[in-house]
C-alpha positions in Angstrom: 68.9 -39.4 -10.4 66.4 -39.3 -13.3 69.2 -39.4 -15.9 70.9 -42.4 -14.3 67.6 -44.2 -14.0 66.8 -43.3 -17.6 69.9 -45.0 -19.0 69.4 -48.0 -16.7 65.8 -48.2 -18.0 67.0 -48.2 -21.6 69.5 -51.0 -20.9 66.9 -53.1 -19.1 64.3 -52.7 -21.9 66.9 -53.6 -24.6 68.0 -56.6 -22.5 64.4 -57.8 -22.4 64.2 -57.2 -26.2 67.1 -59.4 -27.0 65.8 -62.1 -24.6 62.4 -61.9 -26.4 64.2 -62.3 -29.7 65.9 -65.4 -28.4 62.6 -66.8 -27.3 61.1 -66.4 -30.8 58.7 -64.5 -33.0 55.6 -64.8 -30.8 57.5 -63.6 -27.6 59.0 -60.7 -29.5 55.6 -59.7 -30.9 54.0 -59.9 -27.4 56.9 -57.8 -26.0 56.3 -55.1 -28.7 52.5 -55.1 -28.0 53.1 -54.8 -24.2 55.3 -51.8 -24.8 52.6 -50.1 -26.8 50.2 -50.5 -23.9 52.8 -49.4 -21.3 53.7 -46.3 -23.4 50.1 -45.1 -23.4 49.8 -45.9 -19.7 53.0 -44.2 -18.5 52.9 -41.2 -20.9 50.8 -39.0 -18.5 53.6 -39.0 -15.8 55.9 -36.0 -16.2 59.5 -36.0 -15.1 62.6 -33.7 -15.4 65.3 -35.1 -17.7 68.5 -33.2 -18.6 66.7 -29.9 -17.7 63.6 -30.6 -19.8 60.1 -31.5 -18.7 59.2 -34.8 -20.5 57.1 -37.9 -20.0 58.0 -41.4 -18.8 57.2 -43.2 -22.1 60.2 -42.3 -24.3 62.1 -45.5 -23.3 59.2 -47.5 -24.7 59.6 -45.6 -28.0 63.2 -46.9 -28.1 62.1 -50.4 -27.2 59.3 -50.5 -29.8 61.5 -49.3 -32.6 64.1 -51.8 -31.6 61.6 -54.6 -31.4 60.0 -53.8 -34.8 63.4 -53.7 -36.5 64.4 -57.0 -34.9 61.1 -58.5 -36.1 61.7 -57.2 -39.6 65.3 -58.4 -39.7 64.7 -61.9 -38.4 61.1 -62.7 -39.4 60.2 -60.5 -42.4 58.0 -57.6 -43.3 54.7 -59.6 -42.9 55.5 -60.4 -39.3 56.2 -56.7 -38.6 52.9 -55.7 -40.2 51.0 -58.3 -38.1 52.8 -57.1 -35.0 51.6 -53.5 -35.6 48.0 -54.8 -35.9 48.4 -56.8 -32.7 49.7 -53.6 -31.0 46.6 -51.7 -32.1 44.4 -54.6 -30.9 46.1 -54.6 -27.5 45.8 -50.9 -27.1 42.1 -50.9 -28.0 41.4 -53.8 -25.6 43.3 -51.9 -22.8 41.4 -48.7 -23.4 38.0 -50.5 -23.5 38.7 -52.5 -20.3 39.9 -49.3 -18.6 36.7 -47.5 -19.2 34.6 -50.5 -18.0 36.8 -50.6 -14.9 36.1 -46.9 -14.2 32.3 -47.3 -14.5 32.2 -49.8 -11.6 31.0 -47.9 -8.5 33.6 -48.1 -5.8 32.7 -49.2 -2.3 32.7 -46.7 0.6 36.0 -48.2 1.8 37.7 -48.0 -1.5 40.7 -45.7 -1.8 42.1 -46.7 -5.3 39.3 -45.3 -7.5 40.6 -41.7 -7.7 44.0 -43.0 -8.8 42.5 -45.2 -11.5 40.4 -42.3 -12.7 43.5 -40.1 -13.1 45.5 -42.9 -14.9 42.8 -44.4 -17.1 40.5 -41.5 -18.0 42.8 -40.4 -20.8 43.1 -43.8 -22.4 40.5 -43.4 -25.2 42.0 -40.0 -26.2 45.5 -41.5 -26.3 44.3 -44.5 -28.3 42.5 -42.4 -30.9 45.5 -40.1 -31.2 47.8 -43.1 -31.6 45.7 -44.7 -34.2 45.1 -41.5 -36.2 48.7 -40.3 -36.1 50.1 -43.8 -36.8 48.1 -44.0 -40.1 49.1 -40.5 -41.1 52.8 -41.0 -40.4 52.9 -44.3 -42.2 51.2 -42.8 -45.3 53.6 -39.9 -45.3 56.6 -42.1 -44.9 55.6 -44.3 -47.9 54.6 -41.4 -50.2 57.6 -39.3 -49.3 59.9 -42.2 -49.9 58.3 -42.7 -53.3 58.5 -39.0 -54.2 62.2 -38.8 -53.3 62.9 -41.9 -55.2 61.2 -40.4 -58.3 62.6 -36.9 -58.1 66.1 -37.5 -56.6 67.2 -40.8 -58.2 70.8 -40.0 -57.4 70.1 -40.4 -53.7 71.1 -43.7 -52.2 68.5 -46.0 -50.6 69.9 -45.2 -47.1 69.6 -41.4 -47.7 66.0 -41.7 -49.0 65.0 -44.0 -46.2 66.6 -41.8 -43.5 65.0 -38.7 -44.8 61.5 -40.1 -45.1 61.7 -41.8 -41.7 63.0 -38.6 -40.1 60.1 -36.5 -41.5 57.5 -39.2 -40.6 58.8 -39.6 -37.1 58.8 -35.8 -36.5 55.2 -35.7 -37.7 54.3 -38.7 -35.5 55.9 -37.1 -32.4 54.4 -33.6 -33.1 50.9 -34.8 -34.0 50.6 -37.3 -31.1 51.8 -34.7 -28.7 49.2 -32.2 -29.9 46.2 -34.5 -30.2 47.1 -36.9 -27.3 48.9 -34.7 -24.7 47.6 -31.2 -25.1 46.2 -30.1 -21.8 47.6 -33.2 -20.0 51.3 -32.3 -19.9 52.6 -28.8 -18.9 55.6 -28.4 -21.2 54.5 -29.8 -24.6 57.5 -28.2 -26.5 60.0 -30.1 -24.2 58.1 -33.4 -24.8 58.1 -32.9 -28.6 61.8 -32.0 -28.7 63.2 -34.7 -26.5 60.9 -37.5 -27.9 62.0 -36.6 -31.4 65.7 -36.4 -30.5 65.5 -39.8 -28.9 63.9 -41.3 -32.0 66.6 -39.8 -34.2 69.2 -41.3 -31.9 67.6 -44.7 -32.1 67.4 -44.5 -35.9 71.1 -43.7 -36.0 72.0 -46.5 -33.7 69.7 -49.1 -35.3 72.4 -50.7 -37.5 74.9 -51.3 -34.6 72.0 -52.7 -32.5 71.0 -55.1 -35.3 74.7 -56.1 -35.6 74.9 -56.7 -31.9 71.7 -58.8 -32.0 73.3 -61.1 -34.6 76.4 -61.5 -32.4 74.1 -62.1 -29.4 72.1 -64.8 -31.3 75.3 -66.5 -32.5 76.7 -66.5 -29.0 73.6 -68.0 -27.6 73.6 -70.7 -30.3 77.1 -71.8 -29.3 76.2 -72.1 -25.6 
């Protein structure tokens, strides 16, 4: 049933994304930031999907990439950069509040503290891994795009962009899995492979999704 639930999950997340777009820039930005928090919260749960052992956060990678592209398409690059900083702020706040929550001494009748310890104890490590890997991946994406543009001028903009994004996303997936998930998940190679393939799929489908968003917005406007 995990495979069926996975596709239903994707459809639900995308549906919320298009609804957030309809509600405006602030709602779309908040939706992206919420996904960043949920991804770091749900990433420690492991599931079996298509015969691989993966985590529960891959759907939020799809949602985040869709949300950032919608934000860039409709509200510009500056709004996208601001949304990324808001994501980092929300993740930092979540990690800090989680650690304070864990330091409260539970009462003798409490039964929830062990579960919170399991869920929240990895938050600082996941946050540091996210921040460090994000900055590395962004720098590599920008520098690699510039290098390809300089050395291979005959490549089109789409080819240059696709190559640099593919390399940066692989490094993002690989480095985050190593620094953030090593010792937490049992099958790290499965996590890296499936997460990267999902990101490649989203990159390939982004143009049709953006086209659908324009049809969705025009249909909503006619209602």
